[in-house]
C-alpha positions in Angstrom: 47.4 -51.1 -53.1 45.7 -52.0 -49.9 42.2 -52.7 -48.8 40.7 -52.8 -45.3 37.5 -54.2 -43.9 35.7 -53.4 -40.7 32.3 -54.3 -39.1 29.8 -51.6 -39.3 29.1 -50.0 -35.9 25.5 -51.3 -35.7 26.5 -54.9 -36.5 29.6 -54.6 -34.2 27.3 -54.0 -31.2 25.2 -57.0 -32.1 28.1 -59.3 -32.7 30.3 -58.2 -29.9 27.9 -59.7 -27.3 27.7 -62.9 -29.2 31.4 -63.4 -29.5 31.3 -63.8 -33.3 33.2 -60.7 -34.5 36.8 -61.3 -35.2 37.4 -57.7 -36.3 37.4 -54.6 -34.2 34.6 -52.1 -34.7 36.9 -49.0 -35.0 38.1 -48.1 -38.5 41.3 -46.8 -37.1 42.2 -50.3 -35.7 40.9 -52.2 -38.8 43.0 -55.1 -40.1 44.5 -54.6 -43.5 44.2 -57.1 -46.4 47.3 -57.3 -48.5 46.9 -57.9 -52.2 49.1 -60.9 -53.2 48.2 -62.3 -56.6 44.8 -63.5 -55.5 45.9 -65.6 -52.5 43.7 -65.6 -49.5 45.4 -63.8 -46.6 42.8 -63.3 -43.9 39.5 -65.0 -42.8 36.2 -63.3 -42.1 34.1 -65.2 -39.6 30.3 -64.8 -40.0 27.7 -66.4 -37.8 25.0 -68.4 -39.6 21.9 -66.2 -40.3 23.8 -63.1 -39.3 25.6 -60.5 -41.3 28.7 -58.2 -41.2 29.7 -55.2 -43.3 33.1 -55.1 -45.0 34.6 -51.7 -45.9 37.5 -51.1 -48.2 39.6 -47.9 -48.6 39.7 -48.4 -52.3 36.5 -48.3 -54.4 35.6 -51.6 -56.0 33.6 -52.2 -59.2 33.0 -56.0 -59.0 32.3 -58.6 -56.3 31.9 -62.4 -56.5 31.4 -65.2 -54.0 32.6 -68.7 -54.8 29.7 -70.5 -53.1 26.5 -68.5 -52.8 24.9 -71.3 -50.8 27.3 -70.6 -47.9 27.3 -66.8 -47.9 25.4 -64.1 -49.8 26.7 -60.6 -50.6 25.3 -57.3 -51.6 26.8 -53.8 -52.0 25.9 -50.9 -49.8 28.2 -48.5 -51.6 31.4 -48.6 -53.7 33.4 -49.2 -50.5 30.9 -51.2 -48.3 29.9 -54.9 -48.7 27.1 -56.7 -46.9 28.0 -60.3 -46.1 25.2 -62.7 -44.9 26.0 -66.2 -43.5 23.6 -68.8 -44.9 25.1 -72.3 -44.2 28.2 -73.5 -42.3 31.2 -73.8 -44.5 34.0 -71.9 -46.1 34.0 -69.9 -49.3 35.9 -67.1 -51.0 34.9 -63.4 -51.5 36.7 -61.8 -54.4 36.9 -57.9 -54.6 37.9 -56.4 -58.0 38.8 -52.8 -58.7 38.9 -50.8 -61.9 40.1 -52.6 -65.1 39.6 -55.9 -63.3 42.4 -55.3 -60.8 42.3 -57.6 -57.8 41.9 -55.8 -54.6 41.6 -58.8 -52.2 40.5 -62.4 -51.8 38.7 -62.8 -48.5 38.1 -66.3 -47.0 34.6 -66.3 -45.5 34.0 -68.8 -42.8 30.3 -69.3 -41.8 30.0 -71.0 -38.4 27.0 -72.1 -36.3 25.6 -69.4 -34.1 27.1 -70.7 -30.8 26.3 -67.5 -29.0 22.6 -68.3 -28.9 23.5 -72.0 -28.1 25.7 -70.9 -25.2 22.8 -68.8 -23.8 20.3 -71.7 -24.1 22.8 -74.1 -22.5 23.3 -71.8 -19.5 19.5 -71.6 -19.1 18.9 -75.3 -19.3 22.0 -76.6 -17.5 23.2 -73.7 -15.4 25.4 -75.7 -13.1 27.3 -77.7 -15.7 30.8 -76.3 -16.7 30.4 -77.1 -20.4 32.7 -75.4 -22.9 31.5 -74.6 -26.4 33.7 -74.1 -29.4 33.4 -74.2 -33.2 35.5 -76.5 -35.4 35.2 -76.0 -39.1 31.4 -76.1 -39.6 30.5 -78.0 -36.4 30.3 -77.6 -32.6 32.7 -79.1 -30.1 31.5 -79.7 -26.5 34.0 -80.3 -23.7 34.0 -80.4 -19.9 32.9 -82.7 -17.1 29.2 -83.1 -16.4 27.6 -84.5 -13.3 25.5 -87.3 -15.0 24.9 -89.1 -18.2 21.4 -87.6 -18.5 22.8 -84.1 -18.6 25.4 -85.1 -21.1 22.6 -86.4 -23.4 20.6 -83.2 -22.8 23.6 -81.0 -23.9 24.2 -83.2 -27.0 20.5 -83.0 -28.0 20.5 -79.3 -27.7 23.7 -79.0 -29.8 22.1 -81.1 -32.5 19.4 -78.5 -32.9 22.1 -75.9 -33.9 24.5 -78.2 -35.9 22.7 -81.4 -37.0 25.2 -84.2 -37.5 28.2 -81.9 -36.8 28.5 -82.2 -33.0 31.8 -83.5 -31.5 31.4 -84.7 -27.9 34.5 -84.4 -25.8 32.6 -84.3 -22.5 33.0 -86.8 -19.7 30.8 -87.8 -16.8 32.2 -87.2 -13.3 31.3 -89.0 -10.1 30.8 -92.7 -9.4 29.7 -94.6 -12.5 29.9 -98.2 -11.2 27.0 -100.0 -9.7 27.1 -103.1 -7.6 23.9 -105.1 -7.4 23.2 -107.5 -4.5 20.5 -109.9 -5.3 18.9 -112.6 -3.1 16.9 -115.4 -4.7 14.7 -117.3 -2.3 12.5 -120.2 -3.4 10.2 -122.1 -0.9 8.6 -125.3 -2.0 5.8 -126.9 0.0 4.1 -130.2 -0.7 1.2 -132.0 1.1 -0.5 -135.3 0.3 -3.2 -137.3 2.0 -4.5 -140.7 1.1 -7.5 -142.7 2.6 -8.4 -146.0 1.0 -10.1 -149.2 2.0 -9.6 -152.6 0.5 -11.9 -155.6 1.0 -11.4 -159.3 0.1 -14.2 -161.8 0.4 -13.8 -165.5 -0.3 -15.8 -168.7 0.0 -14.4 -172.0 -1.1 -12.6 -171.3 -4.4 -14.5 -168.1 -5.1 -12.9 -164.8 -4.2 -13.8 -161.2 -4.7 -11.7 -158.1 -3.9 -11.9 -154.3 -4.1 -9.3 -151.5 -3.8 -5.8 -153.0 -3.1 -7.3 -156.5 -3.6 -8.9 -155.9 -6.9 -7.5 -159.0 -8.6 -8.2 -162.6 -7.8 -4.5 -163.3 -7.0 -4.3 -160.3 -4.6 -7.6 -161.2 -2.9 -6.4 -164.8 -2.5 -3.1 -163.7 -1.0 -4.9 -161.4 1.4 -7.3 -164.1 2.6 -4.3 -166.4 3.1 -2.6 -163.9 5.4 -0.6 -161.7 3.0 -2.4 -158.5 3.6 0.0 -156.1 2.1 0.0 -156.4 -1.7 3.1 -155.2 -3.6 3.3 -151.4 -4.1 1.5 -150.5 -0.9 3.3 -148.6 1.9 2.8 -150.5 5.1 3.6 -147.5 7.3 -0.1 -146.4 7.5 -1.9 -149.7 6.9 -4.4 -151.3 9.3 -5.6 -154.8 8.5 -8.0 -157.2 10.0 -9.9 -160.3 9.1 -12.9 -162.2 10.3 -15.2 -165.1 9.2 -18.9 -165.5 9.1 -19.5 -169.2 8.6 -17.6 -170.3 5.7 -17.2 -166.8 4.3 -13.9 -165.1 4.9 -13.4 -161.4 5.1 -10.1 -159.4 5.0 -10.1 -155.6 5.4 -7.2 -153.3 4.8 -7.4 -149.5 5.6 -4.7 -147.2 4.3 -4.3 -143.7 5.8 -1.3 -141.7 4.7 -0.3 -138.0 5.1 3.0 -136.5 4.0 4.4 -132.9 4.1 7.5 -131.6 2.5 9.5 -128.3 2.6 12.4 -127.3 0.5 14.3 -124.0 0.3 16.9 -122.8 -2.2 18.8 -119.6 -1.9 21.4 -117.8 -4.1 23.0 -114.4 -3.3 25.0 -113.1 -6.3 26.7 -109.8 -6.3 27.7 -108.2 -9.6 29.3 -104.9 -10.5 28.9 -103.2 -13.8 29.8 -99.8 -15.4 26.9 -97.5 -16.0 25.3 -98.4 -19.3 27.1 -101.8 -19.5 25.5 -105.2 -19.0 26.4 -107.8 -16.4 25.3 -111.5 -16.4 25.3 -114.2 -13.7 24.5 -117.9 -13.8 24.5 -120.3 -10.8 23.6 -123.7 -12.2 24.9 -125.3 -15.3 24.2 -126.1 -18.9 22.4 -129.3 -20.0 23.3 -131.0 -23.3 20.3 -131.3 -25.6 20.6 -133.3 -28.9 19.4 -131.4 -31.9 18.6 -133.3 -35.2 19.6 -131.3 -38.3 18.0 -131.2 -41.7 20.4 -133.9 -43.0 19.7 -136.2 -40.1 22.9 -135.4 -38.2 22.7 -135.0 -34.5 24.4 -132.0 -32.8 24.6 -131.0 -29.1 23.1 -127.8 -28.0 23.6 -126.6 -24.4 20.8 -125.0 -22.5 21.5 -123.1 -19.3 19.5 -123.8 -16.2 19.7 -122.6 -12.6 19.6 -119.0 -11.2 20.2 -116.4 -13.9 20.6 -112.7 -13.6 21.2 -110.0 -16.3 21.1 -106.3 -15.5 22.0 -103.0 -17.0 22.5 -100.1 -14.7 22.4 -96.4 -15.7 23.4 -93.6 -13.3 20.8 -91.0 -14.2 21.6 -88.1 -11.9 23.7 -88.1 -8.8 22.8 -91.2 -6.9 19.7 -92.1 -8.9 20.1 -95.4 -10.7 18.0 -96.6 -13.6 18.0 -100.4 -13.5 16.9 -102.9 -16.2 16.7 -106.3 -14.7 16.1 -109.8 -16.1 16.0 -112.7 -13.6 15.0 -116.3 -13.9 15.1 -119.6 -12.0 14.9 -122.8 -14.0 15.3 -126.5 -13.2 15.2 -129.8 -15.0 11.7 -131.5 -15.1 12.1 -135.2 -15.8 8.4 -135.8 -15.4 7.8 -134.1 -18.8 10.7 -135.5 -20.7 10.6 -136.1 -24.4 12.1 -139.1 -26.1 13.6 -138.7 -29.6 15.9 -141.0 -31.4 16.1 -143.3 -28.4 17.3 -140.4 -26.2 15.2 -139.1 -23.3 15.5 -135.3 -23.0 14.0 -133.7 -19.8 11.9 -130.6 -19.9 12.7 -127.3 -18.1 10.7 -125.6 -15.5 11.4 -121.9 -15.7 10.1 -118.8 -13.9 11.3 -115.5 -15.3 10.7 -111.8 -14.6 11.8 -108.7 -16.4 11.5 -105.1 -15.1 12.9 -101.6 -15.1 13.0 -99.5 -11.9 14.6 -96.4 -10.6 16.1 -96.3 -7.1 18.8 -94.4 -5.2 22.1 -95.7 -3.8 21.5 -98.3 -1.1 17.7 -98.6 -1.7 16.1 -102.0 -2.3 13.1 -103.5 -4.0 11.4 -106.9 -4.0 9.9 -109.0 -6.7 7.4 -111.4 -5.2 4.2 -113.1 -6.0 5.8 -115.7 -8.3 3.6 -118.3 -6.8 2.7 -121.7 -8.3 0.0 -123.8 -6.7 -0.8 -127.3 -8.1 -3.7 -129.4 -6.7 -4.7 -132.9 -7.8 -7.4 -135.0 -6.2 -8.8 -138.5 -7.1 -11.7 -140.5 -5.8 -12.2 -144.2 -6.8 -15.1 -146.4 -5.6 -17.1 -149.5 -6.4 -20.2 -148.4 -8.2 -23.3 -148.1 -6.0 -21.5 -149.8 -3.0 -19.3 -146.7 -2.6 -22.4 -144.5 -2.1 -23.7 -146.4 0.9 -23.5 -144.3 4.0 -20.7 -145.3 6.4 -20.2 -148.7 4.9 -19.4 -147.1 1.6 -16.0 -146.1 2.9 -15.0 -149.7 2.6 -15.6 -149.6 -1.1 -14.0 -146.2 -1.7 -10.5 -144.6 -1.8 -9.7 -140.9 -2.0 -6.4 -139.0 -2.2 -5.1 -135.6 -3.0 -1.7 -133.9 -3.6 -0.9 -130.3 -3.3 2.4 -128.6 -4.3 3.2 -124.9 -3.8 6.2 -123.0 -4.8 7.0 -119.3 -4.3 9.9 -117.4 -5.7 11.0 -114.1 -4.1 13.8 -111.8 -5.4 15.3 -108.9 -3.3 17.5 -106.4 -5.1 19.8 -103.7 -3.6 21.9 -101.3 -5.6 25.0 -99.5 -4.5 27.3 -96.9 -6.1 30.8 -98.2 -5.7 34.4 -97.4 -6.5 37.4 -99.9 -6.5 39.4 -100.2 -3.3 43.1 -101.0 -2.8 44.0 -104.6 -3.5 46.1 -105.1 -0.3 42.9 -104.5 1.8 41.2 -107.6 0.4 41.7 -110.9 2.1 40.4 -114.3 1.1 39.6 -117.0 3.7 42.7 -118.9 2.4 45.1 -116.0 2.7 45.6 -116.5 6.4 46.2 -120.2 6.2 49.7 -121.6 6.2 50.8 -125.1 5.4 51.9 -127.1 8.5 55.5 -128.0 9.1 56.6 -131.5 10.0 56.2 -131.0 13.7 52.7 -129.6 13.4 51.6 -132.3 11.0 53.1 -135.4 12.6 53.3 -134.5 16.2 50.2 -132.4 16.7 48.1 -133.7 13.8 47.5 -130.2 12.4 46.4 -129.9 8.8 47.1 -126.1 8.8 49.8 -124.0 10.2 49.5 -120.8 12.2 47.2 -118.1 10.7 48.8 -115.0 9.2 47.7 -111.8 10.9 46.1 -109.8 8.2 42.8 -108.6 9.5 44.3 -105.5 11.0 44.9 -104.1 7.5 41.2 -104.7 6.6 40.0 -103.0 9.8 42.0 -99.9 9.0 40.1 -99.4 5.8 37.1 -97.1 5.8 34.8 -99.1 3.6 31.8 -101.5 3.8 31.2 -104.6 1.8 33.0 -107.8 1.2 33.4 -107.7 -2.6 36.3 -105.3 -3.2 34.4 -102.1 -3.7 33.9 -98.9 -1.6 30.3 -98.2 -1.2 29.3 -94.5 -1.4 
């Protein structure tokens, strides 16, 4: 006894365009199910939320489906069965004839409706050669896409049709390595001015002093001819003395001005794969003692110097999404902390964190990290320092100003590795001297090895071993 099943003509037209029908629409070309003691011999593929019609050449009297949650069945006649796919999975359809005779066991496989998914994928990503297949109850995506953003878009769309059952076999083509060239520039400026007057007056054994002569011993030394008390820089000191009768006067004027300029610069270049993090530190690590709960002392190392951490992501083509953390720190002994007899310096730290988007070869700057410190002091003898003109002899004033500005310039490049023989270090062209060159000519190096010609033949830019796009 045999049974055959075909797709009804109306459903065949609907499913043929969706690529879901595994059976021909013509009854003459229908596949035949052999009855073999209840074993499953053939598979009926049904798209989820779609239906097919199964026809047998032998009338049946009873139908059963193993898992109604996967597929639902109903009879159209004693030879036609309506099968509706409900949820992805596999189940078994049993067809029984008269007297309980088994006509056929049909394995029903319900798969996601990838025909609609293919159509939506072509509409959203028309230029991406993504292949869509089904595997068991899930969707498999394969092919090479142009960017990671489009790969994520295809996966998100597939999750709408097969939540949690999407297998990603896609890969991203093109350049996926980013080299970051960063320049740290810090300029420190300092200025200080000091104008002070010191006066010593003495008669007999009585002395009086102000400013730098504010103690009897200093005033006595000044009147005796030692006009520069300890701790005073004599580079900008003008002194003079005179007497009026038995009263001696000694005057000292201090006028100092200082200016300072310091510049620090670091230019790290780092390369990282798209989506991976790269870290750079130019400086060191300072040991810091840490007292535990039990009173034991351990050493913790804190990094300082120029730090850079970045994560690049190639979004589309040559567009780079860049997350950047940069900081400049230094030891500050002026604000040190003493614990357990150990003096631990503080840290001065300036840090910035940002996320930007730029194209290959473009740059951006982080500036405005300006610190301006000002300190001024005025000291005077009460009432006497307020006298016009002469009050300057009883008054001293000074100020200090310190400015520091940090600027960071960042340039991103898409790069690919170059051939190793095209790279030369400064020491690669240096040879050790022979005895004649060393003892007779006094040469510390031998003849240079010609190797620059190989570098000149390479069509690439950059000195870090990568070809820039």
